[in-house]
Each structure stands twice: as structure tokens, then as C-alpha cells.
PDB file with SEQRES, HELIX, SHEET and CRYST1 records, atoms N, CA, C and O in Angstrom:
SEQRES   1 A   79  MET ASN ASN VAL ALA LYS HIS ALA GLY ALA ASN LEU THR          
SEQRES   2 A   79  GLN LEU THR PHE LYS ALA ASP LYS THR TYR PHE ARG ILE          
SEQRES   3 A   79  THR LEU GLU ASP ASN GLY GLU GLY PHE GLU PRO GLY ILE          
SEQRES   4 A   79  PRO THR GLU ARG HIS GLY LEU LYS SER MET GLN HIS ARG          
SEQRES   5 A   79  ALA GLY GLU LEU LYS ALA THR LEU ASN ILE ASN SER LYS          
SEQRES   6 A   79  PRO GLY MET GLY THR LYS VAL GLU LEU ILE MET LYS LEU          
SEQRES   7 A   79  PRO                                                          
HELIX    1 AA1 ASN A    2  ASN A    3  1                                   2    
HELIX    2 AA2 VAL A    4  ALA A    8  3                                   5    
HELIX    3 AA3 GLY A   45  GLU A   55  1                                  11    
SHEET    1 AA1 4 THR A  13  ALA A  19  0                                        
SHEET    2 AA1 4 TYR A  23  ASP A  30 -1                                        
SHEET    3 AA1 4 THR A  70  LYS A  77 -1                                        
SHEET    4 AA1 4 ALA A  58  SER A  64 -1                                        
CRYST1    1.000    1.000    1.000  90.00  90.00  90.00 P 1           1          
ATOM      1  N   MET A   1      -7.408 -14.246  42.941  1.00  0.00           N  
ATOM      2  CA  MET A   1      -6.025 -14.731  43.088  1.00  0.00           C  
ATOM      3  C   MET A   1      -5.551 -15.194  41.605  1.00  0.00           C  
ATOM      4  O   MET A   1      -4.392 -15.078  41.207  1.00  0.00           O  
ATOM      5  N   ASN A   2      -6.564 -15.707  40.889  1.00  0.00           N  
ATOM      6  CA  ASN A   2      -6.337 -16.059  39.562  1.00  0.00           C  
ATOM      7  C   ASN A   2      -5.990 -14.790  38.614  1.00  0.00           C  
ATOM      8  O   ASN A   2      -5.114 -14.923  37.760  1.00  0.00           O  
ATOM      9  N   ASN A   3      -6.576 -13.740  38.742  1.00  0.00           N  
ATOM     10  CA  ASN A   3      -6.272 -12.508  38.076  1.00  0.00           C  
ATOM     11  C   ASN A   3      -4.939 -12.082  38.353  1.00  0.00           C  
ATOM     12  O   ASN A   3      -4.179 -11.735  37.449  1.00  0.00           O  
ATOM     13  N   VAL A   4      -4.594 -12.090  39.652  1.00  0.00           N  
ATOM     14  CA  VAL A   4      -3.087 -11.710  39.965  1.00  0.00           C  
ATOM     15  C   VAL A   4      -2.104 -12.615  39.280  1.00  0.00           C  
ATOM     16  O   VAL A   4      -1.201 -12.122  38.604  1.00  0.00           O  
ATOM     17  N   ALA A   5      -2.234 -13.914  39.422  1.00  0.00           N  
ATOM     18  CA  ALA A   5      -1.384 -14.709  38.708  1.00  0.00           C  
ATOM     19  C   ALA A   5      -1.293 -14.497  37.225  1.00  0.00           C  
ATOM     20  O   ALA A   5      -0.183 -14.554  36.695  1.00  0.00           O  
ATOM     21  N   LYS A   6      -2.375 -14.255  36.506  1.00  0.00           N  
ATOM     22  CA  LYS A   6      -2.516 -14.086  35.094  1.00  0.00           C  
ATOM     23  C   LYS A   6      -2.093 -12.721  34.612  1.00  0.00           C  
ATOM     24  O   LYS A   6      -1.350 -12.604  33.637  1.00  0.00           O  
ATOM     25  N   HIS A   7      -2.591 -11.619  35.330  1.00  0.00           N  
ATOM     26  CA  HIS A   7      -2.322 -10.378  34.779  1.00  0.00           C  
ATOM     27  C   HIS A   7      -1.599  -9.262  35.483  1.00  0.00           C  
ATOM     28  O   HIS A   7      -1.296  -8.227  34.888  1.00  0.00           O  
ATOM     29  N   ALA A   8      -1.318  -9.479  36.772  1.00  0.00           N  
ATOM     30  CA  ALA A   8      -0.949  -8.301  37.642  1.00  0.00           C  
ATOM     31  C   ALA A   8       0.642  -8.114  37.447  1.00  0.00           C  
ATOM     32  O   ALA A   8       1.123  -6.984  37.532  1.00  0.00           O  
ATOM     33  N   GLY A   9       1.384  -9.147  37.208  1.00  0.00           N  
ATOM     34  CA  GLY A   9       2.806  -8.921  37.138  1.00  0.00           C  
ATOM     35  C   GLY A   9       3.345  -8.534  38.629  1.00  0.00           C  
ATOM     36  O   GLY A   9       4.353  -7.839  38.755  1.00  0.00           O  
ATOM     37  N   ALA A  10       2.658  -8.995  39.680  1.00  0.00           N  
ATOM     38  CA  ALA A  10       3.043  -8.626  41.018  1.00  0.00           C  
ATOM     39  C   ALA A  10       4.104  -9.569  41.565  1.00  0.00           C  
ATOM     40  O   ALA A  10       4.168 -10.748  41.218  1.00  0.00           O  
ATOM     41  N   ASN A  11       4.916  -9.014  42.414  1.00  0.00           N  
ATOM     42  CA  ASN A  11       5.872  -9.876  43.096  1.00  0.00           C  
ATOM     43  C   ASN A  11       5.551  -9.945  44.617  1.00  0.00           C  
ATOM     44  O   ASN A  11       6.285 -10.573  45.380  1.00  0.00           O  
ATOM     45  N   LEU A  12       4.498  -9.323  45.019  1.00  0.00           N  
ATOM     46  CA  LEU A  12       4.062  -9.255  46.389  1.00  0.00           C  
ATOM     47  C   LEU A  12       2.415  -9.333  46.427  1.00  0.00           C  
ATOM     48  O   LEU A  12       1.738  -8.448  45.905  1.00  0.00           O  
ATOM     49  N   THR A  13       1.932 -10.273  46.976  1.00  0.00           N  
ATOM     50  CA  THR A  13       0.270 -10.463  47.157  1.00  0.00           C  
ATOM     51  C   THR A  13       0.127 -10.765  48.643  1.00  0.00           C  
ATOM     52  O   THR A  13       0.873 -11.538  49.243  1.00  0.00           O  
ATOM     53  N   GLN A  14      -0.884 -10.100  49.192  1.00  0.00           N  
ATOM     54  CA  GLN A  14      -1.372 -10.301  50.557  1.00  0.00           C  
ATOM     55  C   GLN A  14      -2.961 -10.738  50.486  1.00  0.00           C  
ATOM     56  O   GLN A  14      -3.816 -10.094  49.878  1.00  0.00           O  
ATOM     57  N   LEU A  15      -3.157 -11.768  51.109  1.00  0.00           N  
ATOM     58  CA  LEU A  15      -4.566 -12.194  51.424  1.00  0.00           C  
ATOM     59  C   LEU A  15      -4.847 -12.213  52.918  1.00  0.00           C  
ATOM     60  O   LEU A  15      -4.138 -12.861  53.688  1.00  0.00           O  
ATOM     61  N   THR A  16      -5.938 -11.460  53.335  1.00  0.00           N  
ATOM     62  CA  THR A  16      -6.288 -11.406  54.657  1.00  0.00           C  
ATOM     63  C   THR A  16      -7.737 -11.721  54.809  1.00  0.00           C  
ATOM     64  O   THR A  16      -8.545 -11.402  53.937  1.00  0.00           O  
ATOM     65  N   PHE A  17      -8.104 -12.389  55.981  1.00  0.00           N  
ATOM     66  CA  PHE A  17      -9.453 -12.613  56.415  1.00  0.00           C  
ATOM     67  C   PHE A  17      -9.639 -12.079  57.575  1.00  0.00           C  
ATOM     68  O   PHE A  17      -8.815 -12.305  58.461  1.00  0.00           O  
ATOM     69  N   LYS A  18     -10.738 -11.272  57.812  1.00  0.00           N  
ATOM     70  CA  LYS A  18     -11.034 -10.745  59.149  1.00  0.00           C  
ATOM     71  C   LYS A  18     -12.567 -10.897  59.486  1.00  0.00           C  
ATOM     72  O   LYS A  18     -13.442 -10.669  58.651  1.00  0.00           O  
ATOM     73  N   ALA A  19     -12.792 -11.258  60.638  1.00  0.00           N  
ATOM     74  CA  ALA A  19     -14.375 -11.336  60.907  1.00  0.00           C  
ATOM     75  C   ALA A  19     -14.555 -10.829  62.355  1.00  0.00           C  
ATOM     76  O   ALA A  19     -13.652 -10.932  63.185  1.00  0.00           O  
ATOM     77  N   ASP A  20     -15.711 -10.298  62.616  1.00  0.00           N  
ATOM     78  CA  ASP A  20     -16.272 -10.013  63.941  1.00  0.00           C  
ATOM     79  C   ASP A  20     -17.724 -10.447  64.042  1.00  0.00           C  
ATOM     80  O   ASP A  20     -18.141 -11.243  63.201  1.00  0.00           O  
ATOM     81  N   LYS A  21     -18.510 -10.010  64.970  1.00  0.00           N  
ATOM     82  CA  LYS A  21     -19.624 -10.460  65.197  1.00  0.00           C  
ATOM     83  C   LYS A  21     -20.746 -10.098  64.069  1.00  0.00           C  
ATOM     84  O   LYS A  21     -21.825 -10.687  63.999  1.00  0.00           O  
ATOM     85  N   THR A  22     -20.360  -9.095  63.236  1.00  0.00           N  
ATOM     86  CA  THR A  22     -21.359  -8.631  62.158  1.00  0.00           C  
ATOM     87  C   THR A  22     -20.884  -8.782  60.769  1.00  0.00           C  
ATOM     88  O   THR A  22     -21.708  -8.838  59.857  1.00  0.00           O  
ATOM     89  N   TYR A  23     -19.572  -8.855  60.532  1.00  0.00           N  
ATOM     90  CA  TYR A  23     -19.050  -8.873  59.091  1.00  0.00           C  
ATOM     91  C   TYR A  23     -17.824  -9.842  59.031  1.00  0.00           C  
ATOM     92  O   TYR A  23     -17.076 -10.108  59.971  1.00  0.00           O  
ATOM     93  N   PHE A  24     -17.751 -10.363  57.642  1.00  0.00           N  
ATOM     94  CA  PHE A  24     -16.628 -11.174  57.354  1.00  0.00           C  
ATOM     95  C   PHE A  24     -15.975 -10.378  56.181  1.00  0.00           C  
ATOM     96  O   PHE A  24     -16.668  -9.929  55.267  1.00  0.00           O  
ATOM     97  N   ARG A  25     -14.715 -10.227  56.228  1.00  0.00           N  
ATOM     98  CA  ARG A  25     -14.052  -9.528  55.120  1.00  0.00           C  
ATOM     99  C   ARG A  25     -12.786 -10.333  54.672  1.00  0.00           C  
ATOM    100  O   ARG A  25     -11.995 -10.917  55.413  1.00  0.00           O  
ATOM    101  N   ILE A  26     -12.757 -10.241  53.288  1.00  0.00           N  
ATOM    102  CA  ILE A  26     -11.575 -10.925  52.660  1.00  0.00           C  
ATOM    103  C   ILE A  26     -10.974  -9.814  51.806  1.00  0.00           C  
ATOM    104  O   ILE A  26     -11.680  -9.130  51.066  1.00  0.00           O  
ATOM    105  N   THR A  27      -9.632  -9.643  51.923  1.00  0.00           N  
ATOM    106  CA  THR A  27      -8.918  -8.610  51.250  1.00  0.00           C  
ATOM    107  C   THR A  27      -7.817  -9.288  50.426  1.00  0.00           C  
ATOM    108  O   THR A  27      -7.063 -10.114  50.941  1.00  0.00           O  
ATOM    109  N   LEU A  28      -7.740  -8.946  49.209  1.00  0.00           N  
ATOM    110  CA  LEU A  28      -6.532  -9.392  48.272  1.00  0.00           C  
ATOM    111  C   LEU A  28      -5.824  -8.111  47.773  1.00  0.00           C  
ATOM    112  O   LEU A  28      -6.425  -7.353  47.011  1.00  0.00           O  
ATOM    113  N   GLU A  29      -4.588  -7.854  48.174  1.00  0.00           N  
ATOM    114  CA  GLU A  29      -3.729  -6.788  47.610  1.00  0.00           C  
ATOM    115  C   GLU A  29      -2.548  -7.312  46.925  1.00  0.00           C  
ATOM    116  O   GLU A  29      -1.937  -8.305  47.320  1.00  0.00           O  
ATOM    117  N   ASP A  30      -2.233  -6.613  45.869  1.00  0.00           N  
ATOM    118  CA  ASP A  30      -0.947  -6.863  45.225  1.00  0.00           C  
ATOM    119  C   ASP A  30      -0.301  -5.480  44.715  1.00  0.00           C  
ATOM    120  O   ASP A  30      -0.888  -4.403  44.614  1.00  0.00           O  
ATOM    121  N   ASN A  31       1.068  -5.767  44.412  1.00  0.00           N  
ATOM    122  CA  ASN A  31       1.799  -4.646  44.074  1.00  0.00           C  
ATOM    123  C   ASN A  31       2.113  -4.682  42.507  1.00  0.00           C  
ATOM    124  O   ASN A  31       3.159  -4.250  42.023  1.00  0.00           O  
ATOM    125  N   GLY A  32       1.184  -5.191  41.860  1.00  0.00           N  
ATOM    126  CA  GLY A  32       1.328  -5.357  40.382  1.00  0.00           C  
ATOM    127  C   GLY A  32       1.074  -4.111  39.496  1.00  0.00           C  
ATOM    128  O   GLY A  32       1.208  -2.976  39.953  1.00  0.00           O  
ATOM    129  N   GLU A  33       0.719  -4.342  38.267  1.00  0.00           N  
ATOM    130  CA  GLU A  33       0.621  -3.357  37.244  1.00  0.00           C  
ATOM    131  C   GLU A  33      -0.510  -2.376  37.519  1.00  0.00           C  
ATOM    132  O   GLU A  33      -0.475  -1.197  37.169  1.00  0.00           O  
ATOM    133  N   GLY A  34      -1.628  -3.013  38.244  1.00  0.00           N  
ATOM    134  CA  GLY A  34      -2.828  -2.147  38.423  1.00  0.00           C  
ATOM    135  C   GLY A  34      -3.526  -1.919  37.044  1.00  0.00           C  
ATOM    136  O   GLY A  34      -2.997  -2.255  35.985  1.00  0.00           O  
ATOM    137  N   PHE A  35      -4.679  -1.359  37.128  1.00  0.00           N  
ATOM    138  CA  PHE A  35      -5.486  -1.049  35.927  1.00  0.00           C  
ATOM    139  C   PHE A  35      -6.490   0.067  36.398  1.00  0.00           C  
ATOM    140  O   PHE A  35      -6.562   0.523  37.539  1.00  0.00           O  
ATOM    141  N   GLU A  36      -7.289   0.441  35.255  1.00  0.00           N  
ATOM    142  CA  GLU A  36      -8.160   1.508  35.516  1.00  0.00           C  
ATOM    143  C   GLU A  36      -9.652   0.710  35.522  1.00  0.00           C  
ATOM    144  O   GLU A  36     -10.140   0.277  34.479  1.00  0.00           O  
ATOM    145  N   PRO A  37     -10.238   0.588  36.698  1.00  0.00           N  
ATOM    146  CA  PRO A  37     -11.467  -0.251  36.792  1.00  0.00           C  
ATOM    147  C   PRO A  37     -12.646   0.203  36.048  1.00  0.00           C  
ATOM    148  O   PRO A  37     -13.506  -0.572  35.630  1.00  0.00           O  
ATOM    149  N   GLY A  38     -12.670   1.577  35.879  1.00  0.00           N  
ATOM    150  CA  GLY A  38     -14.000   2.072  35.063  1.00  0.00           C  
ATOM    151  C   GLY A  38     -13.806   2.013  33.580  1.00  0.00           C  
ATOM    152  O   GLY A  38     -14.717   2.458  32.881  1.00  0.00           O  
ATOM    153  N   ILE A  39     -12.739   1.522  33.012  1.00  0.00           N  
ATOM    154  CA  ILE A  39     -12.786   1.390  31.609  1.00  0.00           C  
ATOM    155  C   ILE A  39     -13.188  -0.109  31.190  1.00  0.00           C  
ATOM    156  O   ILE A  39     -12.681  -1.154  31.597  1.00  0.00           O  
ATOM    157  N   PRO A  40     -14.288   0.072  30.222  1.00  0.00           N  
ATOM    158  CA  PRO A  40     -14.912  -1.250  29.738  1.00  0.00           C  
ATOM    159  C   PRO A  40     -13.752  -2.123  29.040  1.00  0.00           C  
ATOM    160  O   PRO A  40     -12.782  -1.675  28.428  1.00  0.00           O  
ATOM    161  N   THR A  41     -14.069  -3.446  29.269  1.00  0.00           N  
ATOM    162  CA  THR A  41     -13.154  -4.384  28.739  1.00  0.00           C  
ATOM    163  C   THR A  41     -13.845  -5.595  28.128  1.00  0.00           C  
ATOM    164  O   THR A  41     -15.010  -5.815  28.457  1.00  0.00           O  
ATOM    165  N   GLU A  42     -13.225  -6.401  27.265  1.00  0.00           N  
ATOM    166  CA  GLU A  42     -14.016  -7.592  26.808  1.00  0.00           C  
ATOM    167  C   GLU A  42     -13.729  -8.841  27.786  1.00  0.00           C  
ATOM    168  O   GLU A  42     -14.245  -9.931  27.540  1.00  0.00           O  
ATOM    169  N   ARG A  43     -12.885  -8.649  28.909  1.00  0.00           N  
ATOM    170  CA  ARG A  43     -12.768  -9.690  29.789  1.00  0.00           C  
ATOM    171  C   ARG A  43     -13.911  -9.766  30.670  1.00  0.00           C  
ATOM    172  O   ARG A  43     -14.691  -8.822  30.799  1.00  0.00           O  
ATOM    173  N   HIS A  44     -14.039 -10.960  31.332  1.00  0.00           N  
ATOM    174  CA  HIS A  44     -15.327 -11.073  32.160  1.00  0.00           C  
ATOM    175  C   HIS A  44     -14.998 -11.294  33.661  1.00  0.00           C  
ATOM    176  O   HIS A  44     -15.906 -11.569  34.445  1.00  0.00           O  
ATOM    177  N   GLY A  45     -13.595 -11.168  34.106  1.00  0.00           N  
ATOM    178  CA  GLY A  45     -13.252 -11.372  35.362  1.00  0.00           C  
ATOM    179  C   GLY A  45     -14.024 -10.494  36.382  1.00  0.00           C  
ATOM    180  O   GLY A  45     -14.659 -11.012  37.301  1.00  0.00           O  
ATOM    181  N   LEU A  46     -13.960  -9.262  36.212  1.00  0.00           N  
ATOM    182  CA  LEU A  46     -14.650  -8.275  37.173  1.00  0.00           C  
ATOM    183  C   LEU A  46     -16.075  -8.408  37.281  1.00  0.00           C  
ATOM    184  O   LEU A  46     -16.671  -8.300  38.352  1.00  0.00           O  
ATOM    185  N   LYS A  47     -16.691  -8.671  36.046  1.00  0.00           N  
ATOM    186  CA  LYS A  47     -18.030  -8.787  36.048  1.00  0.00           C  
ATOM    187  C   LYS A  47     -18.524 -10.018  36.777  1.00  0.00           C  
ATOM    188  O   LYS A  47     -19.523 -10.037  37.496  1.00  0.00           O  
ATOM    189  N   SER A  48     -17.729 -11.043  36.525  1.00  0.00           N  
ATOM    190  CA  SER A  48     -17.996 -12.303  37.270  1.00  0.00           C  
ATOM    191  C   SER A  48     -17.913 -12.262  38.868  1.00  0.00           C  
ATOM    192  O   SER A  48     -18.679 -12.813  39.658  1.00  0.00           O  
ATOM    193  N   MET A  49     -16.826 -11.497  39.140  1.00  0.00           N  
ATOM    194  CA  MET A  49     -16.679 -11.347  40.699  1.00  0.00           C  
ATOM    195  C   MET A  49     -17.737 -10.574  41.156  1.00  0.00           C  
ATOM    196  O   MET A  49     -18.299 -10.985  42.172  1.00  0.00           O  
ATOM    197  N   GLN A  50     -18.169  -9.479  40.608  1.00  0.00           N  
ATOM    198  CA  GLN A  50     -19.348  -8.610  40.968  1.00  0.00           C  
ATOM    199  C   GLN A  50     -20.635  -9.454  41.175  1.00  0.00           C  
ATOM    200  O   GLN A  50     -21.353  -9.372  42.172  1.00  0.00           O  
ATOM    201  N   HIS A  51     -20.842 -10.283  40.103  1.00  0.00           N  
ATOM    202  CA  HIS A  51     -22.090 -11.148  40.000  1.00  0.00           C  
ATOM    203  C   HIS A  51     -22.063 -12.217  41.232  1.00  0.00           C  
ATOM    204  O   HIS A  51     -23.105 -12.498  41.825  1.00  0.00           O  
ATOM    205  N   ARG A  52     -20.834 -12.783  41.572  1.00  0.00           N  
ATOM    206  CA  ARG A  52     -20.790 -13.756  42.586  1.00  0.00           C  
ATOM    207  C   ARG A  52     -20.942 -13.031  43.970  1.00  0.00           C  
ATOM    208  O   ARG A  52     -21.554 -13.556  44.900  1.00  0.00           O  
ATOM    209  N   ALA A  53     -20.375 -11.848  44.052  1.00  0.00           N  
ATOM    210  CA  ALA A  53     -20.594 -11.092  45.370  1.00  0.00           C  
ATOM    211  C   ALA A  53     -22.067 -10.757  45.527  1.00  0.00           C  
ATOM    212  O   ALA A  53     -22.572 -10.830  46.648  1.00  0.00           O  
ATOM    213  N   GLY A  54     -22.805 -10.384  44.446  1.00  0.00           N  
ATOM    214  CA  GLY A  54     -24.229 -10.142  44.544  1.00  0.00           C  
ATOM    215  C   GLY A  54     -25.019 -11.352  44.969  1.00  0.00           C  
ATOM    216  O   GLY A  54     -26.000 -11.262  45.707  1.00  0.00           O  
ATOM    217  N   GLU A  55     -24.564 -12.487  44.481  1.00  0.00           N  
ATOM    218  CA  GLU A  55     -25.303 -13.768  44.903  1.00  0.00           C  
ATOM    219  C   GLU A  55     -25.100 -13.974  46.365  1.00  0.00           C  
ATOM    220  O   GLU A  55     -25.994 -14.517  47.015  1.00  0.00           O  
ATOM    221  N   LEU A  56     -24.006 -13.588  46.927  1.00  0.00           N  
ATOM    222  CA  LEU A  56     -23.726 -13.727  48.353  1.00  0.00           C  
ATOM    223  C   LEU A  56     -24.316 -12.561  49.248  1.00  0.00           C  
ATOM    224  O   LEU A  56     -24.223 -12.571  50.476  1.00  0.00           O  
ATOM    225  N   LYS A  57     -24.908 -11.592  48.550  1.00  0.00           N  
ATOM    226  CA  LYS A  57     -25.446 -10.342  49.183  1.00  0.00           C  
ATOM    227  C   LYS A  57     -24.236  -9.715  49.890  1.00  0.00           C  
ATOM    228  O   LYS A  57     -24.322  -9.307  51.048  1.00  0.00           O  
ATOM    229  N   ALA A  58     -23.110  -9.646  49.173  1.00  0.00           N  
ATOM    230  CA  ALA A  58     -21.864  -9.045  49.746  1.00  0.00           C  
ATOM    231  C   ALA A  58     -21.496  -7.889  49.020  1.00  0.00           C  
ATOM    232  O   ALA A  58     -21.982  -7.738  47.899  1.00  0.00           O  
ATOM    233  N   THR A  59     -20.713  -7.047  49.483  1.00  0.00           N  
ATOM    234  CA  THR A  59     -20.208  -5.796  48.855  1.00  0.00           C  
ATOM    235  C   THR A  59     -18.797  -6.158  48.342  1.00  0.00           C  
ATOM    236  O   THR A  59     -18.004  -6.708  49.106  1.00  0.00           O  
ATOM    237  N   LEU A  60     -18.430  -5.832  46.936  1.00  0.00           N  
ATOM    238  CA  LEU A  60     -17.143  -6.076  46.510  1.00  0.00           C  
ATOM    239  C   LEU A  60     -16.599  -4.675  46.100  1.00  0.00           C  
ATOM    240  O   LEU A  60     -17.208  -4.037  45.242  1.00  0.00           O  
ATOM    241  N   ASN A  61     -15.499  -4.184  46.668  1.00  0.00           N  
ATOM    242  CA  ASN A  61     -14.702  -3.067  46.269  1.00  0.00           C  
ATOM    243  C   ASN A  61     -13.566  -3.396  45.596  1.00  0.00           C  
ATOM    244  O   ASN A  61     -12.827  -4.283  46.022  1.00  0.00           O  
ATOM    245  N   ILE A  62     -13.301  -2.711  44.462  1.00  0.00           N  
ATOM    246  CA  ILE A  62     -12.079  -2.861  43.709  1.00  0.00           C  
ATOM    247  C   ILE A  62     -11.392  -1.560  43.647  1.00  0.00           C  
ATOM    248  O   ILE A  62     -11.987  -0.616  43.128  1.00  0.00           O  
ATOM    249  N   ASN A  63     -10.176  -1.402  44.130  1.00  0.00           N  
ATOM    250  CA  ASN A  63      -9.496  -0.190  43.987  1.00  0.00           C  
ATOM    251  C   ASN A  63      -8.155  -0.523  43.389  1.00  0.00           C  
ATOM    252  O   ASN A  63      -7.391  -1.318  43.936  1.00  0.00           O  
ATOM    253  N   SER A  64      -7.861   0.128  42.195  1.00  0.00           N  
ATOM    254  CA  SER A  64      -6.620   0.007  41.480  1.00  0.00           C  
ATOM    255  C   SER A  64      -6.225   1.228  40.675  1.00  0.00           C  
ATOM    256  O   SER A  64      -7.087   2.051  40.367  1.00  0.00           O  
ATOM    257  N   LYS A  65      -5.065   1.369  40.352  1.00  0.00           N  
ATOM    258  CA  LYS A  65      -4.598   2.476  39.495  1.00  0.00           C  
ATOM    259  C   LYS A  65      -3.448   1.839  38.702  1.00  0.00           C  
ATOM    260  O   LYS A  65      -2.715   1.014  39.249  1.00  0.00           O  
ATOM    261  N   PRO A  66      -3.284   2.194  37.465  1.00  0.00           N  
ATOM    262  CA  PRO A  66      -2.017   1.887  36.698  1.00  0.00           C  
ATOM    263  C   PRO A  66      -0.884   2.119  37.357  1.00  0.00           C  
ATOM    264  O   PRO A  66      -0.738   3.218  37.892  1.00  0.00           O  
ATOM    265  N   GLY A  67      -0.002   1.261  37.433  1.00  0.00           N  
ATOM    266  CA  GLY A  67       1.387   1.324  38.125  1.00  0.00           C  
ATOM    267  C   GLY A  67       1.293   1.291  39.637  1.00  0.00           C  
ATOM    268  O   GLY A  67       2.333   1.355  40.292  1.00  0.00           O  
ATOM    269  N   MET A  68       0.024   1.187  40.279  1.00  0.00           N  
ATOM    270  CA  MET A  68      -0.125   1.238  41.731  1.00  0.00           C  
ATOM    271  C   MET A  68      -0.642  -0.099  42.412  1.00  0.00           C  
ATOM    272  O   MET A  68      -0.884  -0.107  43.619  1.00  0.00           O  
ATOM    273  N   GLY A  69      -0.788  -1.081  41.729  1.00  0.00           N  
ATOM    274  CA  GLY A  69      -1.392  -2.296  42.254  1.00  0.00           C  
ATOM    275  C   GLY A  69      -2.807  -2.272  42.405  1.00  0.00           C  
ATOM    276  O   GLY A  69      -3.499  -1.363  41.947  1.00  0.00           O  
ATOM    277  N   THR A  70      -3.313  -3.371  43.116  1.00  0.00           N  
ATOM    278  CA  THR A  70      -4.778  -3.499  43.133  1.00  0.00           C  
ATOM    279  C   THR A  70      -5.077  -4.079  44.531  1.00  0.00           C  
ATOM    280  O   THR A  70      -4.351  -4.850  45.159  1.00  0.00           O  
ATOM    281  N   LYS A  71      -6.345  -3.544  44.933  1.00  0.00           N  
ATOM    282  CA  LYS A  71      -6.820  -4.102  46.234  1.00  0.00           C  
ATOM    283  C   LYS A  71      -8.302  -4.445  45.861  1.00  0.00           C  
ATOM    284  O   LYS A  71      -9.066  -3.624  45.353  1.00  0.00           O  
ATOM    285  N   VAL A  72      -8.613  -5.659  46.147  1.00  0.00           N  
ATOM    286  CA  VAL A  72      -9.987  -6.225  46.116  1.00  0.00           C  
ATOM    287  C   VAL A  72     -10.413  -6.610  47.511  1.00  0.00           C  
ATOM    288  O   VAL A  72      -9.667  -7.227  48.270  1.00  0.00           O  
ATOM    289  N   GLU A  73     -11.655  -6.222  47.831  1.00  0.00           N  
ATOM    290  CA  GLU A  73     -12.254  -6.441  49.169  1.00  0.00           C  
ATOM    291  C   GLU A  73     -13.737  -6.932  49.112  1.00  0.00           C  
ATOM    292  O   GLU A  73     -14.594  -6.225  48.583  1.00  0.00           O  
ATOM    293  N   LEU A  74     -14.002  -8.018  49.603  1.00  0.00           N  
ATOM    294  CA  LEU A  74     -15.194  -8.649  49.715  1.00  0.00           C  
ATOM    295  C   LEU A  74     -15.714  -8.569  51.180  1.00  0.00           C  
ATOM    296  O   LEU A  74     -15.151  -9.174  52.092  1.00  0.00           O  
ATOM    297  N   ILE A  75     -16.871  -7.755  51.369  1.00  0.00           N  
ATOM    298  CA  ILE A  75     -17.530  -7.626  52.713  1.00  0.00           C  
ATOM    299  C   ILE A  75     -18.759  -8.207  52.735  1.00  0.00           C  
ATOM    300  O   ILE A  75     -19.600  -7.910  51.885  1.00  0.00           O  
ATOM    301  N   MET A  76     -19.013  -9.148  53.763  1.00  0.00           N  
ATOM    302  CA  MET A  76     -20.258  -9.902  53.840  1.00  0.00           C  
ATOM    303  C   MET A  76     -20.837  -9.776  55.217  1.00  0.00           C  
ATOM    304  O   MET A  76     -20.134 -10.117  56.169  1.00  0.00           O  
ATOM    305  N   LYS A  77     -22.017  -9.333  55.412  1.00  0.00           N  
ATOM    306  CA  LYS A  77     -22.624  -9.203  56.559  1.00  0.00           C  
ATOM    307  C   LYS A  77     -23.100 -10.627  57.013  1.00  0.00           C  
ATOM    308  O   LYS A  77     -23.715 -11.410  56.288  1.00  0.00           O  
ATOM    309  N   LEU A  78     -22.702 -10.871  58.416  1.00  0.00           N  
ATOM    310  CA  LEU A  78     -23.102 -12.229  58.940  1.00  0.00           C  
ATOM    311  C   LEU A  78     -24.430 -12.154  59.439  1.00  0.00           C  
ATOM    312  O   LEU A  78     -24.913 -11.066  59.752  1.00  0.00           O  
ATOM    313  N   PRO A  79     -25.155 -13.379  59.553  1.00  0.00           N  
ATOM    314  CA  PRO A  79     -26.479 -13.463  59.873  1.00  0.00           C  
ATOM    315  C   PRO A  79     -26.471 -13.241  61.483  1.00  0.00           C  
ATOM    316  O   PRO A  79     -27.528 -13.257  62.114  1.00  0.00           O  
TER     317      PRO A  79                                                      
END                                                                             
């Protein structure tokens, strides 16, 4: 959410939480500027998010394209 506020230039953001017996999922989507996730950068936000997801043994999916907004999804298996 911090990255959306600082960098996205979005006017619409949606945060959803879903859970069932096996998984917990958090999804954050915005209609902002988007970016190319595969391009190296000096910023540490994405690396930090990946690191924290790893500590939780969760999967972090980041889908974004310039001009198309961003979707970040954290999926964690429940015990």
C-alpha cells in the first residue's frame, strides 16, 4: 500500500482478503502507472516484499505493465 501511495499515481485501489481451509490470500490492485517488474532498479521495495514473503513461506506474485496498473498477490498455505 505504501508503494501505491508513493509511486503508482492511482485513483482506484482495491485490497481483498480471502481464506479457505488451506490458503490465505491478500490481493492489492491499483489502476496506476504500472511498471516493468523485470527491470532492475535501485529501489528496495520489491526485494523487501519478496524477502518478507519468503520468511512467511508464502508466494508473492507481482503483475504489472506500464500504463496498466499493478496487482500484488500474497498466497500463504495455512497449517
